[in-house]
C-alpha positions as CSV (number, residue, x, y, z in Angstrom):
1,M,65.3,5.1,-1.3
2,T,64.5,5.4,2.4
3,G,67.4,4.3,4.6
4,E,69.9,5.2,2.0
5,S,71.9,7.1,4.6
6,K,72.3,3.9,6.6
7,L,74.2,2.2,3.7
8,G,77.9,2.0,3.9
9,N,80.0,3.8,1.3
10,A,80.7,0.7,-0.9
11,A,77.0,-0.3,-0.6
12,R,75.9,3.2,-1.6
13,V,78.2,3.1,-4.7
14,N,76.8,-0.3,-5.7
15,F,73.2,0.9,-5.1
16,V,73.7,4.0,-7.3
17,D,75.4,2.0,-10.1
18,S,72.7,-0.7,-10.1
19,T,69.9,2.0,-10.1
20,L,71.6,3.8,-13.1
21,E,71.9,0.5,-14.9
22,A,68.2,-0.4,-14.3
23,K,67.0,3.1,-15.5
24,N,69.3,2.8,-18.6
25,S,68.0,-0.7,-19.3
26,V,64.4,0.6,-19.4
27,L,65.4,3.5,-21.6
28,R,67.2,1.2,-24.0
29,Q,64.1,-1.0,-24.2
30,Y,62.0,2.1,-25.0
31,R,64.5,3.1,-27.7
32,E,64.4,-0.3,-29.3
33,T,60.7,-1.2,-29.0
34,G,59.1,2.2,-28.6
35,V,57.7,4.0,-25.6
36,P,54.5,2.3,-24.3
37,E,51.4,4.4,-24.2
38,G,51.3,6.3,-20.9
39,A,54.9,5.4,-19.9
40,Y,57.0,8.1,-18.3
41,V,60.1,9.2,-20.0
42,P,62.4,11.7,-18.3
43,R,63.1,14.8,-20.3
44,S,66.2,16.0,-18.3
45,M,68.9,14.5,-16.2
46,T,67.2,15.9,-13.1
47,Q,64.0,14.1,-14.0
48,Y,66.0,11.0,-14.7
49,R,67.6,11.2,-11.2
50,L,64.1,11.7,-9.5
51,W,62.4,9.0,-11.7
52,E,60.9,6.1,-9.8
53,N,58.6,3.3,-10.8
54,E,58.0,0.4,-8.5
55,S,56.6,-1.9,-11.3
56,L,59.8,-1.4,-13.3
57,G,62.0,-1.7,-10.3
58,I,63.3,1.9,-10.7
59,V,64.0,3.9,-7.6
60,R,64.8,7.6,-7.0
61,L,68.3,8.8,-6.5
62,G,68.4,11.4,-3.8
63,S,71.7,13.2,-4.3
64,P,72.4,15.3,-7.4
65,N,76.0,14.2,-7.0
66,S,75.0,10.7,-8.0
67,I,74.7,11.8,-11.6
68,N,77.7,14.2,-11.7
69,V,80.0,13.0,-14.5
70,K,83.0,15.0,-13.3
71,D,83.2,13.5,-9.8
72,S,82.2,9.9,-10.8
73,E,84.3,6.8,-11.5
74,P,84.7,6.1,-15.2
75,S,82.2,3.2,-15.2
76,R,79.5,5.4,-13.6
77,A,80.4,8.3,-15.9
78,K,79.8,6.0,-18.8
79,L,76.3,5.1,-17.4
80,I,75.5,8.8,-16.9
81,R,76.6,9.7,-20.4
82,E,74.5,6.8,-21.8
83,A,71.5,8.0,-19.8
84,S,71.9,11.5,-21.2
85,S,72.2,10.2,-24.8
86,L,69.1,7.9,-24.4
87,I,67.1,10.8,-23.0
88,V,68.0,13.0,-26.0
89,E,67.2,10.2,-28.5
90,L,63.8,9.4,-26.9
91,R,62.9,13.1,-26.8
92,A,63.9,13.5,-30.5
93,A,61.8,10.4,-31.4
94,E,58.7,11.7,-29.7
95,K,58.8,15.0,-31.5
96,R,56.6,14.8,-34.5
97,P,55.8,17.6,-37.0
98,S,52.8,19.5,-35.8
99,P,49.6,18.4,-37.6
100,K,48.5,22.0,-38.1
101,R,51.6,22.8,-40.1
102,K,52.0,21.4,-43.6
103,P,55.3,20.9,-45.3
104,H,56.5,23.8,-47.4
105,V,56.4,21.6,-50.6
106,E,52.7,20.8,-49.9
107,L,51.9,24.5,-49.3
108,Y,53.9,25.5,-52.4
109,D,52.0,22.9,-54.5
110,R,48.6,24.1,-53.1
111,D,49.5,27.7,-53.7
112,Q,50.6,27.0,-57.3
113,A,47.3,25.1,-58.0
114,E,45.4,28.1,-56.6
115,I,47.4,30.5,-58.8
116,R,46.6,28.3,-61.9
117,R,42.9,28.2,-61.0
118,L,42.8,32.0,-60.5
119,N,44.7,32.6,-63.8
120,R,42.1,30.4,-65.7
121,L,39.4,32.4,-63.9
122,V,41.0,35.7,-65.0
123,R,41.3,34.5,-68.6
124,G,37.7,33.4,-68.6
125,M,36.6,36.8,-67.2
126,A,38.7,38.6,-69.8
127,S,37.0,36.6,-72.6
128,T,33.6,37.3,-71.1
129,I,34.4,41.1,-70.8
130,Q,35.6,41.1,-74.4
131,Q,32.4,39.4,-75.6
132,L,30.2,41.8,-73.6
133,S,32.2,44.8,-75.0
134,N,31.6,43.5,-78.5
135,D,27.9,43.0,-77.8
136,L,27.7,46.5,-76.3
137,E,29.3,48.1,-79.4
138,M,26.8,46.2,-81.6
139,A,23.9,47.4,-79.5
140,I,25.1,51.0,-79.6
141,S,25.6,50.8,-83.4
142,G,22.1,49.3,-83.7
143,R,20.7,52.1,-81.6
144,D,22.5,54.7,-83.6
145,Q,21.2,53.1,-86.9
146,M,17.6,53.0,-85.5
147,S,17.9,56.7,-84.4
148,S,19.1,57.6,-87.9
149,D,16.2,55.6,-89.5
150,F,13.7,57.1,-87.2
151,A,14.9,60.6,-88.0
152,N,14.7,59.8,-91.7
153,L,11.2,58.4,-91.4
154,K,10.1,61.5,-89.4
155,R,11.4,63.8,-92.1
156,E,9.7,61.8,-94.8
157,M,6.4,61.9,-92.8
158,D,6.7,65.6,-92.3
159,R,7.3,66.1,-96.0
160,L,4.2,64.0,-96.9
161,R,2.1,66.0,-94.5
162,R,3.2,69.3,-96.0
163,S,2.5,68.0,-99.5
164,L,-1.1,67.0,-98.4
165,N,-1.7,70.4,-97.0
166,Q,-0.5,72.3,-100.1
167,P,-3.0,73.0,-102.8
168,S,-2.2,70.9,-105.8
169,G,-4.3,72.8,-108.3
170,L,-6.8,70.1,-108.5
171,R,-10.1,70.7,-107.1
172,L,-12.5,68.2,-105.9
173,V,-16.0,68.6,-107.3
174,K,-18.9,67.3,-105.6
175,K,-21.6,65.8,-107.7
176,K,-25.0,67.4,-107.3
177,K,-28.0,65.5,-106.7
178,D,-30.5,65.4,-109.5
179,D,-33.3,67.4,-108.6
């Protein structure tokens, strides 16, 4: 407040005490009803001392000694301690879990669901691999059988060719034309 130095000692004491009470009253109201959107809340005792808001009737306290608990009368020390406590409460109330971080339980549940999904996928792939392996064995067995049958047929064909080319002792006679 301007002109604070012109106040007498008793008036200065009353001014500081009434200012502390006014600031604490606003902080108590914020604690009970919530902090209005855009309202300023001091985050430290220095910010508390320097806090001023004409519409709320709050004025700045110039001297850091005005909030010194050790050198204050018991009634003022009580107001200062209350202010400190209110600031801590309001700061704690404004802290919310970060939206980008999920609780550990939620992350654990998500991970467990993903593990179950991957296990089902692995079991399905294992079944598919087993089926493909069986199909491959049958195809290889079928190919081997066809190769064996082909070799047998080739041998039989070669034998038949040889038998056709061998003289059998029979002769073919051609019929003569009647003159």
